[in-house]
Every structure is written in C-alpha cells, then in structure tokens.
DOTOR-748426 format. One record per residue: x, y, z of N, C-alpha, C, O, CB in turn; residue in one letter. Coordinates in pm, whole numbers, plus 32768, in hexadecimal, padded with zeros to 4 digits. Last residue first. Glycine has a CB too. Layout:
// residues N
XYZXYZXYZXYZXYZA;...
END
This chain:
// residues 208
D3E0A307B7B8D447A36EB7C0D416A3DFB819D45EA441B82ED46CA3A4B733I;D3B9A19EB7C8D386A228B7C7D3FDA286B7C8D470A25CB7D5D328A243B843A;D357A050B7ACD3BCA0B4B78DD37BA13DB783D315A150B741D405A091B709L;D2FE9F69B8A3D2D19FC6B83CD33AA033B829D36FA06AB88AD248A004B861F;D3339E0CB8DDD3509E98B8FDD3259EEDB886D3279EC1B814D3E99EADB91DV;D2DB9CD3B961D2C49D37B8F9D2E89DC1B92DD2C19DE6B99BD2329D34B8C9T;D2E99BE8B9FFD3629C38B9E4D3529C96B96DD3AE9CA6B91DD3D99BDDB9CDN;D1E39B1AB969D2389B4BB9D4D2B09B9CB9A3D2D69B94B92ED2679ADABA25G;D1249AC0B8BFD1A59A7CB8BBD2069AADB923D2709A71B936D1E19A8BB836G;D06E9BCBB817D07D9B5AB870D1099B1FB867D15A9B46B812D0149AEFB851T;CFD39CE8B7F9D0579CB4B7DDD0759C46B843D0939C63B8B7D0C39D24B7E1W;CE9E9D2DB75DCEE59D08B7D7CF689CC3B7B3CF6B9C6DB75ACE8D9CADB831Q;CDFA9E3AB6B9CE4E9DC3B6B1CE979DADB735CEC79E0BB775CEB49DD0B63DV;CD4A9F0CB69BCD3D9EB9B711CD969E3FB711CD819DE4B761CCB19E8EB720G;CD6C9F7FB5A6CDA99FC2B618CDA49F6EB696CDF09F86B6F4CD66A047B631S;CDA59E67B4C1CD5A9ED8B4F9CD9D9F0EB576CDFB9ED2B5AACCCA9EAEB518P;CECB9E22B3F2CE5F9DFEB44CCE1A9E78B483CE4E9EE7B476CE939DA8B4BEG;CFED9DA9B373CF759DF5B34FCF049DC6B3A9CEE39D50B3ACCF509DE3B2B8I;D1409DC2B385D0CB9D8BB3C9D0559DE4B3A9D0599E5DB3C1D0E19D80B463V;D2709D5BB2FAD2049DBCB2F9D1889D79B333D16B9D05B315D1E99DF4B269N;D3A99D05B390D3249CE1B35ED2C99D5AB35CD2D39DB3B3B1D2E69C72B3B4E;D4E19C80B389D49B9D00B388D4149CE5B349D40D9CB5B2D9D4EB9D70B33BL;D59C9B91B44ED5459BB9B3E1D50D9C45B3F8D50A9C79B468D4D29B54B3D0S;D67E9A96B496D6609B24B4A7D60B9B4FB431D62F9B35B3BED6E29B7AB4B3R;D6109946B4EBD64499A9B48ED6289A37B4BCD5C49A4FB501D60A9992B404R;D59E9881B57ED62998A0B5A0D6629911B54AD6D59938B55CD67F9823B590P;D5689986B625D53498FEB63AD53398B2B5B5D4C698A2B57FD4A69902B677R;D5959AB4B6BCD5DB9A53B665D5AB99C7B687D5C29995B6F5D6759A5EB676V;D46D9B7BB6C8D4DA9B37B70BD5159ACDB6AFD4CD9A93B65DD4AA9AF8B790R;D4309C61B5B4D40C9BF7B612D4879BBFB659D4F89BD2B62DD3C39B86B5C9P;D4069D9CB580D47A9D45B57ED45C9CD6B5E2D46D9CEBB65BD5009D94B5A1L;D2F89E26B4C1D3319DEFB53AD3B09DA2B51AD3C49D70B4ACD2CD9D95B581R;D2199F29B45DD2899ED0B442D2BB9E9BB4C7D2AB9EDAB52FD2FA9F19B3F4H;D0C09F64B401D1339F6EB459D1A49F17B424D1909EC6B3C9D10E9F45B4E8S;CF9AA003B3B3D0099FB5B37CD0869FCEB3CED0B0A041B3DFD0219FD8B2E7D;CE68A00BB3EFCEDDA02CB441CF519FD7B414CF669F6BB44CCEC1A018B4D8W;CDEEA04EB2A2CDE4A013B326CE5CA03FB378CEACA091B34ACDDD9F78B31DL;CE3EA0C0B1B9CDCFA100B1FDCDB3A0C1B284CD67A0FAB2D3CD54A0FAB1A8G;CF1EA04EB15FCEA2A01EB122CE29A061B160CDB8A03EB13ECE969F87B12FS;D05EA0D7B110CFEAA0CFB168CF6DA0A3B11DCF55A0CDB0ABCFD2A155B1ABS;D132A103B072D11DA07AB09DD09CA069B0EBD0719FF8B104D192A04BB0F1L;D13CA211B04CD116A1C2AFD8D105A12EAFFAD0D0A0E2AFAAD17EA1D2AF6AF;D1A2A27FB132D110A27DB122D0E3A22AB0ACD06FA1FFB0A7D0DEA309B111P;D294A257B1DFD277A210B161D1E1A20CB149D1A5A1A0B14BD2B1A180B164C;D29BA2EFB2C6D30FA2F2B26DD2F4A2B3B1E5D335A2D5B182D383A2ACB2AED;D191A2E8B335D1EEA357B349D255A35DB2D9D264A3C3B296D234A34CB3D1I;D107A204B2FED0C7A281B2DAD123A2F9B2EAD107A364B2B4D04BA296B32CS;D1A0A12DB35FD198A149B2D0D16AA1D6B2B3D1A0A218B25BD13BA0E7B28DN;D185A10DB471D1FCA151B440D1F5A173B3ACD23CA1CCB37ED275A0FDB459S;D0CDA09FB523D09FA102B4C0D112A150B481D104A1C5B460D03FA163B501N;D1C1A04BB615D135A04FB5EBD116A0C1B58DD13DA134B5A3D0DCA057B663P;D2C09F8EB611D2AFA01CB5F2D221A02EB5BDD20AA021B545D31BA050B589A;D3329E9EB6F4D2C49ECAB69ED2C89F61B68CD2D39FABB6EED23D9E9FB6D9V;D3F79D8EB72FD3F99E20B72ED3949E52B6C6D39F9E32B650D4889E58B70FI;D41C9C91B80CD3D29CB2B792D3C19D4AB794D3839D80B7EFD3469C65B789Q;D55C9C4DB8A5D4DD9C92B89AD4A09C86B80FD4E69C74B7ABD4EF9D23B8BEY;D64C9BBCB8A0D6029BC7B91DD5749BFCB90DD51C9BDCB95DD64D9C1FB97BY;D6C09BC1B7AED6D09B46B7FAD6759B45B874D6559ADAB8AAD7639B34B825L;D6A29CBFB755D63F9C5DB729D6519BD4B76AD5FA9B7DB75ED6459C4EB694Q;D7829D43B7ABD7069D56B7F7D69D9CEDB7D1D64A9CC8B823D6CF9DE2B7E1L;D8529D26B6F9D8419CBEB75FD7C49CCFB7B4D79F9C74B7FED8B99CBDB7B8N;D85A9E0BB658D81E9D90B624D8039D27B68FD7A89CD6B681D8769D56B5BAP;D86B9F33B663D8599EDCB6D8D81A9E56B6AFD7AE9E34B6DFD8019F22B743Y;D8889FABB56BD8E69FCEB5D5D8DE9F71B64ED9409F62B698D8CDA05CB602E;D7B99F39B4D0D8439F3AB49FD8A79F4EB512D90D9F0AB518D8569FA8B437T;D6D29F5BB561D6F79ED4B537D7869ECAB506D7C59E61B512D69C9EA5B4CCG;D6D2A074B575D6DFA022B5EDD70E9F95B5C9D7669F5DB60AD65AA01BB639L;D6A4A0B1B469D721A0DAB4A9D73AA089B527D7AAA05FB541D71EA171B4C9T;D5A2A049B44FD60FA010B400D697A036B439D6F49FE6B438D604A03CB36EL;D515A0F3B4FDD51AA063B516D58EA022B4CCD5D49FCDB503D496A021B4EEL;D53AA1EDB47ED56CA1D6B506D57BA141B522D5E0A115B559D50DA218B56EH;D4B3A1BCB38FD542A1D8B38CD581A1C4B416D5F0A18FB421D55BA268B35BR;D3ACA1A7B3E1D3EEA131B3A9D487A143B3AAD4D1A0E5B3C3D3BCA115B319F;D38FA26BB512D36EA248B489D3C2A1D0B45CD414A19BB4A7D385A2C0B42BD;D2F8A266B65BD36BA264B602D33FA243B574D2D6A206B560D3D5A1FEB634A;D217A33EB702D231A2C0B6BFD2A8A2CEB661D2BAA335B620D1B4A290B673R;D289A3F9B820D24BA3F2B79CD26CA36CB75CD2D3A32FB77BD27AA467B742R;D243A437B97FD290A3FDB911D241A402B88FD1C7A40DB890D2B8A36DB932L;D1D2A486BA79D206A4E9BA1CD25FA4B2B9AED2BDA4F6B984D24FA54EBA66G;D153A3D9BB1DD1DCA3FDBB42D221A453BAD8D29AA467BADDD22EA380BB5AI;D054A3BCBAB2D062A3DABB42D0EDA40BBB64D0FEA45CBBBFD041A35EBB94A;D07DA376B9A9D041A3F8B9C7D05AA41FBA59D074A494BA77CFA9A3F5B9ABE;D0EBA275B9CBD135A2DDB982D102A368B9AAD14FA3C3B9C8D128A2C9B8E8F;D012A1F4BA49D08DA20DBA94D0DFA27ABA51D113A2D2BA94D0E0A18CBAA2V;CF5FA1EDB973CF36A22CB9F0CFB1A250BA44CFB7A2BBBA7FCED8A1CFBA3FE;CFEDA158B8BACFD0A1E4B89DCFA6A230B91ACFC6A2A5B92ACF65A1EFB834Y;CFF1A05DB93AD06FA0A3B920D055A137B908D09EA18CB93BD0B8A065B8A8A;CEE4A01AB937CF28A02CB9B7CFA8A07CB9A5CFC7A0D5B9F5CF489FA4B9F8D;CEB59FF8B827CE75A069B86BCEB6A083B8F3CEBDA0F6B91ECDE0A04FB87CA;CF379F06B7FACF6F9F81B7C2CF369FFCB809CF7FA05BB826CF539F8AB72BT;CF3B9E42B928CEFC9E6EB8ACCF439EEDB87ACF839F35B8C7CE649E88B8C1Y;D0219D56B9C3CFDC9DD6B9B4CF9C9DE8B92BCFC09DA6B8CAD03D9E47B9CCP;D0399C67BA8DD02C9C68B9FCCFDD9CE6B9D5CF639CE0B9C8CFE59BE6B9C7D;D1069CD6BBA2D0A59C7CBB64D0AC9C7DBACCD1169C90BA91D01B9CA2BB8FG;D16B9E32BBB9D15F9DAABBEDD0F89D5ABB9ED09E9D92BB60D1389DAFBC81H;D23C9EE5BAD9D1BA9ED7BB1AD1AC9E46BB48D1DB9DEABB05D1469F00BAB8L;D34A9FB2BA9AD3249F2DBAC6D29B9F34BB0BD2899F7FBB6BD38F9EF1BB26H;D3CAA063B996D363A06AB9FFD3339FDCBA1ED2FC9F98B9C8D2ECA0C5B9D3V;D4EBA0ECB93BD4A9A069B93DD44BA068B9B4D475A06BBA27D5129FF3B946L;D53FA204B882D505A1D3B8FED4C5A14AB8E8D474A137B88ED49CA238B934K;D65AA2ACB809D5EFA24DB7EED5C1A212B873D612A1F1B8C9D61DA1DEB78CL;D6C8A3E5B7DCD6B9A381B845D641A32AB823D5CFA359B821D6A8A3C4B8D2S;D7A0A44CB6D0D71FA446B714D723A3DBB780D777A382B77DD6AEA42AB6B0E;D855A512B5FAD85FA4B8B66DD7DCA4BEB6BAD7AFA529B6E2D8D9A4DEB6C9S;D824A52AB49ED801A559B523D817A4EDB58BD7F0A47AB578D770A589B526K;D84DA5BBB371D87CA549B3BFD872A573B451D8B0A5D5B47AD910A51DB398I;D7D8A640B253D7B8A636B2E0D7EBA5B2B31AD7BAA547B2F7D720A643B2F7K;D7DCA677B14BD856A693B195D845A681B22BD899A6AEB279D885A71DB179G;D70BA636B0ADD6F3A6A1B10ED774A6CCB154D77AA737B190D68DA675B175T;D68BA5A2AF8AD701A5CBAFD7D6E3A642B031D6AAA6A6B005D775A5ECAF79P;D5C9A4CDAF36D5A8A54EAF73D61CA57DAFC8D612A580B043D527A544AFC8R;D539A3E6AE66D5BAA423AE8AD59CA4AFAEBED55CA4FEAE79D61DA428AE0EA;D430A310AEDFD460A385AE95D4EBA3B1AEC3D50EA3A3AF38D3FEA3F8AEA5P;D3E0A1CAAEA6D422A220AF08D45FA298AEC2D4BAA288AE70D48EA1D2AF56D;D379A126ADD7D330A19BAE01D376A1F7AE64D34BA269AE75D2B4A172AE3AL;D40DA046AD8DD3BCA08BAD28D393A117AD55D38AA173AD04D341A039AD07K;D4889FF4AE78D4DBA00DAE00D48EA060AD99D4C8A0B6AD56D5089F87ADC1R;D3A69FCAAF18D3FFA039AF36D458A05AAEBED470A0CFAEA1D456A019AFB0I;D3349EE7AEA5D2E99F64AEA6D3459FDCAEBFD335A045AE82D27C9F5FAF11L;D4039E2BAED0D3D59E49AE49D38D9ECFAE44D3A59F20ADEBD3799DDAAE16D;D4199E22AFE9D4889E56AF99D45C9E7BAF0CD48A9EDFAED5D4F89DF0AF92K;D3139DBDB031D34B9E38B069D3B59E72B00CD3AD9EE7AFE6D3879E1EB0F4I;D2AC9CC9AFD1D2969D43AF81D2D89DC1AFB9D2D59E28AF76D2039D5CAF75N;D2BA9C26B106D28A9C23B07CD2729CB0B044D22E9D02B081D2089BD1B073E;D3D79C6CB1D9D34B9C54B1BCD3249C68B12BD3659CB2B0E1D2F89CACB210G;D50A9BC8B1D0D4C69C49B1C9D4399C30B196D4259BE8B134D5139CAEB16DV;D5F89B08B282D5789B09B23AD53D9B95B241D53E9BD4B2ABD5149AA0B276F;D6E79B3FB2F0D6DB9ABFB2ABD65B9AB9B258D6539A70B1F5D6DD9A4CB310D;D7719C88B2CBD7089C2EB2FCD70A9BACB2ACD72B9BAAB236D67D9C72B2F2Y;D8289D63B2CBD8539CD9B2B2D7F09C73B2EDD8159C17B335D8E09CC2B2EER;D8119E72B2DDD7E69E23B34FD8099D90B345D8079D48B3A9D7539E31B35FG;D8549ED1B1E6D8B99EDFB251D8949E8DB2CCD8EB9E68B31BD8C99F71B277A;D7679EACB15BD7D99E56B13BD8429E5AB1AAD8819DF5B1C9D8189E7FB0B6D;D6D39F7DB1D0D6A69EF1B1DED71C9E93B1C5D7319E35B211D6329ED2B17BI;D767A058B17ED75AA03CB20DD72C9FACB225D7599F6BB283D6F7A09EB24DL;D740A04AB06BD7C6A036B0A0D7C3A017B136D8129FC6B167D81DA0B2B087E;D633A088B05ED65DA004B031D6E99FE4B064D7089F72B084D6589FFBAF97I;D630A191B0ADD5FAA12DB107D628A0A1B0DFD640A04DB135D561A134B109I;D754A258B077D6DEA212B042D6B3A1A1B09FD706A15BB0D9D6FCA1D9AFB7P;D7AAA361B14CD7CCA2D9B122D750A291B0EFD6EAA28EB135D80CA289B196R;D758A44EB1B6D772A449B126D789A3BAB0F5D77EA3A0B07DD7E9A49FB104D;D746A43BB2C4D6C9A44CB27BD6DBA44DB1E5D679A44DB19BD686A4CCB2A6Y;D7D4A37AB3A5D7FBA3BAB326D77EA3C2B2CFD752A35EB297D86EA36AB2DED;D7F3A386B4F9D791A372B48DD7BCA3C1B412D7C8A43CB417D702A39DB4BBI;D89BA2E5B5EBD8AEA34DB587D853A32EB512D864A2C8B4CFD944A357B55AV;D838A2ADB740D845A281B6B5D859A2FAB65BD82DA369B67BD7C8A22FB687A;D822A232B88FD84BA29AB82FD85AA25FB7A3D884A1EDB793D8CFA2DBB85BP;D70DA1BBB93CD780A193B8ECD7A6A203B88CD751A230B83FD762A110B89EL;D667A17FBA67D690A1E5BA07D710A1B8B9C1D772A195BA02D6A5A26EBA4DT;D54BA0CFBADBD5DAA0D0BAC3D5F8A139BA58D5ABA14AB9FAD60DA043BA98D;D44AA0D9BBC6D47CA111BB49D513A108BB46D556A135BBA4D44DA1A3BB36V;D32CA02ABC48D3B5A059BC54D3E4A084BBC9D3AEA058BB64D4119FEBBC90S;D1FF9FF1BCF7D240A026BC7FD2D0A04DBCA0D2EAA089BD08D1F2A0A1BC47V;D1729FB1BDDBD1959F44BD80D1DC9F70BD02D1F49F1EBCA9D11B9EFBBD5BG;D0C4A0E3BDF1D0E6A064BE30D1049FF9BDC7D0BA9FE9BD66D073A034BE8CH;D15DA1F8BD42D0EBA1A6BD68D118A11FBD9FD184A0EFBD7FD08EA191BCF0P;D269A2ADBDE0D236A25EBD71D1BAA214BD9FD1ADA1F4BE15D2A1A1FCBD3DL;D317A3D2BE38D2A9A376BE55D27AA330BDD6D265A36FBD6FD235A3C1BE96L;D45EA401BE7CD3FAA411BE13D38FA3A6BE23D3ACA32EBE1DD43BA409BD86F;D51DA4A8BF4AD4C7A431BF51D454A442BEEFD3F5A48ABF0BD491A419BFE2N;D5B4A58ABF65D5E4A523BF09D594A4A3BF0DD5C0A43CBEDAD671A504BF27G;D543A64EBFF3D59EA5F6C03DD5D5A586BFE6D61BA52DC017D558A5BCC0B7S;D496A6BDBF45D507A711BF6ED56AA6C4BFC4D5D9A6F3BFDDD4D6A78BBFBAT;D3DCA5EDBF3AD431A608BEC5D4AAA65BBEEED519A641BEBFD3E2A652BE58V;D35BA5FAC035D3A3A582C00DD407A5A0BF9ED479A572BFA2D341A515BFDFA;D2EBA6FAC02FD348A6D7C09AD39CA65FC073D415A65BC08BD2FCA6BAC11DK;D243A6DBBF51D2B1A73ABF4BD319A71EBFB8D391A728BFA0D27DA7CABF57L;D18FA61BBFB9D1DFA5FCBF42D258A658BF39D2C7A62BBF1DD18AA609BEC2T;D118A6A1C08DD165A627C0A7D1C1A604C032D231A5D6C046D106A5B3C0C3N;D09AA778C002D0FCA791C06CD155A716C082D1CFA723C089D0B5A7B8C0EFR;CFEBA6E9BF58D053A73EBF1FD0C1A756BF87D138A74ABF68D017A7C4BEEFL;CF46A675C016CF99A61DBFC2D009A66DBF81D07AA63CBF75CF43A5D8BF55R;CED1A760C076CF1EA70CC0D1CF78A6ACC083CFEAA695C0AACEC1A6BEC12EE;CE45A7C5BF9BCEBAA80EBFCACF0EA7BAC02BCF88A7CCC030CE8FA88FC00FS;CDC7A73CBE86CDD4A71ABF13CE53A75BBF4BCEC2A72DBF2ECDD6A67FBF27D;CD6AA84CBDA7CD86A7C1BDC6CD93A7ADBE5DCD6CA805BEAACE07A793BD7EY;CD4BA95FBD79CCE8A903BD41CCFCA86FBD64CCA7A81DBD42CCE8A911BCADP;CD50AA5CBE6ECD9FA9F4BE2CCD43A984BDFBCCF3A950BE49CE0CA9BABE8DY;CC71AB73BE2DCCAFAB0CBE7FCCFBAAA6BE2CCCE9AA9CBDB2CC46AAC7BED1G;CC18AC4ABDA6CBB8ABDEBDB8CBF0AB6BBE0CCBA7AB0EBE30CB8CABA8BD30S;CCF8ACE4BD8CCC90AD11BDE9CC2CACA1BE07CBF4AC9BBE74CC46AD8ABDAFK;CE32AC3FBD80CDAEAC56BD44CD48AC81BDAECD43AC48BE1BCD7EABD8BCFBQ;CF27ABFABDE3CEFDAC87BDF3CE70ACA1BDBECE3DAD10BDCDCF5EACE3BDACR;CF53AAF3BD9CCF40AB10BE2ACF0AAB9DBE41CEC8ABB7BEA5CFC3AAFFBE76L;CF80AB0DBC89CF08AAC7BCB9CEEBAAE7BD4BCE77AAF3BD72CF19AA30BCA7Q;D076AB93BC8ED001ABD4BC53CF80AB94BC85CF20ABD9BCA8D007ABCDBBBAR;D11BAAD0BD01D104AB4EBD48D087AB95BD12D039ABCCBD60D17FABABBD3AR;D111AA10BC33D0DDA9EFBCB8D0BFAA6EBD07D056AA79BD47D142A996BD05I;D18EAAA4BB69D103AA7CBB57D0C4AA54BBDDD04FAA72BBF5D0F9AA07BAF4E;D28FAABABBD2D23FAB32BBC0D1ACAB13BBAFD156AB5CBBDFD271AB81BB49G;D2E0A9B2BBBFD2CEA9ECBC44D27BAA6CBC3ED22AAA87BC97D357AA0ABC84L;D2E8A9A4BAA6D28EA94CBAF1D275A983BB7DD203A982BBADD2C8A8BEBAF9L;D3B1AA61BA6ED329AA75BA3CD2C3AA20BA86D254AA4DBAA2D324AA56B9A9G;D48BA9E8BAE5D45EAA69BB19D3CFAA86BAEBD37FAABDBB37D4BEAAD9BAECD;D4A7A909BA3FD485A8F7BACCD44DA978BB07D3EBA976BB52D500A8C9BB1CF;D4E8A990B94ED473A93AB954D446A927B9E5D3D0A932BA04D491A8B1B913E;D5D2AA12B994D55EAA64B974D4DDAA11B974D472AA43B996D571AAA8B8EBF;D674A92BB9BED65CA98CBA2AD5DEA9DDBA0FD58AA9ECBA67D6D5A9EABA3BY;D67CA8B7B8C0D637A870B92DD616A8D0B9A0D5ABA8C8B9DBD68EA7FCB961E;D711A97BB83CD68BA959B80CD63BA914B87AD5C6A933B88FD693A8FEB78FE;D800A971B8C7D7B0A9ECB8CDD720A9D1B8A2D6C2AA07B8DBD7EFAA5AB874A;D81AA82DB969D834A88DB8FDD7DFA90AB911D782A90BB962D817A84EB873S;D89BA7C4BAA3D829A7D7BA48D84EA841B9E1D897A8A0B9FED7A9A800BA95V;D967A6D3BB29D966A759BAF0D8F2A763BA8ED8E8A713BA30D9EDA77BBAABV;D93AA61FBC4ED920A622BBBED919A6B3BB8FD8CEA703BBC6D89DA5D6BB9BE;DA15A591BD41D9BBA5FDBD16D9B0A5FEBC7EDA11A5E2BC37D9EEA686BD4AN;DA17A42CBD73DA59A4AABD4FD9F2A513BD26D988A4F2BCF0DABFA494BCDCA;D9A2A375BE8AD98CA39BBDFDD9CEA421BDE2D9BEA47FBE30D8F4A3A0BDDBM;
END
C-alpha cells in the first residue's frame, strides 16, 4: 500500500487524539480504561494493523462531496429506475438553497456486518472504530459514483434524514437505502424504530 499524505487538519486532529491519551495516562486518579487493551491497540495501530470487532470489515471508497449541489439533482444523477414515495416531491418543496462553496474529497466507508444486522449493531460498531453516520448527500453521491455496488449489496444510511434533510424526518429512525438490484436500481426511504433488522443478506452500512 502506498504511503498516504495527511493534511495539516488531519495531523492536528491525530495529534489532539494522542494528546488526550497522554492526558488520561497522567491523571493522578489513574487511567480510566483498560491499559492492557490500550497497549495492544497502540502496538497494532503503529504496525498498520487496525483492530475490528469480530465479523466486521470496512471498505473505503474515495468520493467528492459537493455540498452546494441541490439534492434533487443528486437523485436525478443517480439515474434510479425507482425513487421512494414522496422523496422527490418533498425535496423540491423544502430543500433549502444554502450555497457554501464547499466541495470536499471524503472517504466513504462501507461497514460489513455478518448475518442480518440491526441498526443498533451498526451504531455500536461505528462507535467502536471511530466512524460517524453518513448523511443523505453521502448516500446519493455513492449511488452516483459507484452505481454497480447495488449489484452486490443493500446499502443503508441509517438515520440519514436527521442530518441533511430534517424536514423528511418523522421522529423515528428515518433511513435511506440503495437496495440490491432485483431487477431495478432504486432509492428508498425506510421508516422504522431503532431496532429495525436488515434482512436479505449482503447489507452494508454507510459511514464516514
């Protein structure tokens, strides 16, 4: 694997995280967590071996996120055969214009969990490995730049409404997904409680 150049922003973020570990180790009251696990984790990370929970794997895909592009245009760019009920109508009425000039290269993460996972399982893994949930814009960019992924996976962005499209949220865990092609490519909104289980196999969760 080629060496990766980190930005100044990333460097200061990493330095801050390492500084926080040093601060915790210097506390008079003692280190508040399991020091043996910390030692093993740091040894693994400094050797390029990133520990993941059992049965979990992560794929990284580069993408360019245009935060000024209207969401309706991102949906159209995905060229889906079917778009879930009311998604486009609501966005046409309510998606605010908010120019920021922000176009950012980001790493999208596809988190693979074994079996038929629950949304809560995905959040537990996100927290364990330091990932954040992706928003609707991330999912739409993924669908545009990597349309063939739907041939192999059901891609879920859990609770994505509340980040980028709060006007679509009903107060439940509103998510979006790109289901596997059977036979059409589609974009669907999924409304369900936090305990929803994603069945059918080959489900991956989108994170950043």
